[in-house]
C-alpha positions, 0 to 999 in steps of 0.5 A: 789121365791128368794134365796138370803141371805141379808140384814140389813140397819146398818153400811152404810157410810154417803151419802149412797143411796139405789137408786130409780126407775123412768121411768123404770130406776134404779139410784143410786147416791152413786155408781153413776150408772144407770140400765134399768128395764124391762118395766112392771115388778113389782118393790118392795118397801124397806119393801117388799124387806126386807121381801123377804130377810128374806124369802130367809135367812130362806130357805138357813139356814133351821134348821141349827142354825150355818148357821142362826148365820153365815147369821145373822153375814154376813148381818149386813153391807149389804143393799138391793138396788133393787128387781124386779119381772116380775109379781106382787107377788100376781099373781099365776104363775109357776115361777116369774123371778126376779133381786135382787141387794145388796151392801155389805160393805167389811170393815170387809173383807180385803181379798176380793179385786175383784168380783171373791174373793167375789163370791168365798166366796159366793160359799162356803156359798152356798155349806154349805147352806140347799138348794139343788144345782144341780150346782155351777160354780167352778170358776167365769167369768170376764166380763166388764159391764158399763166399770167396772170389774164384775165377774159372777157365775152360780148356779142351784137350785132344789126347789120342783122339779123345776130347778131354774137358777141363775147368780150372778154378783159382782163388787167391788165399793167404798169398797162394793161388788155390787151384782146383782142376776138374777133368771130364769127358761128358756132362754127367762127370762134369756135374759131379765134379762141379758140385764137389768144387762148389761145395767148398766152404770157408770157415 
């Protein structure tokens, strides 16, 4: 299951690129980076990614109409770039670890200067959502990935009795927050997903 609230295709600048995956490599010409995708994992189409995002949004909002309105407002300038799952979505498994990448245009959020700022907003949003969170890091951690400054934040969700762990990574690039979110239930899945994120290389 995915728990990420995003994204619309509106409001993107000229030349914006959603990227593509070829030979286990995701490349994006707008943000000028590439990232390795785990071999054999299932890459979702744009349409599938948008549908997953809608499910995530509904789970986060629940029956809270104010939260639904807030999510709708926040997604106008966002774009789903990538969704990758270990297994095909039709496969019956205990949990399907995944990586989601979005880009959120910050033109209407002048107070967000760093990935830490963005994750602080994310933290507040998660605390107000209808999902039960067993843990949300009180502060984000700075790390360099691909020569760029990223910040990370760990979250644990209790969903139907299962503990699902997530790590959010955010870096401010070209007026956007470039965000990768990994979701997993054990350390083996975590390492594969972390290795993918840390393979990001900017040109």
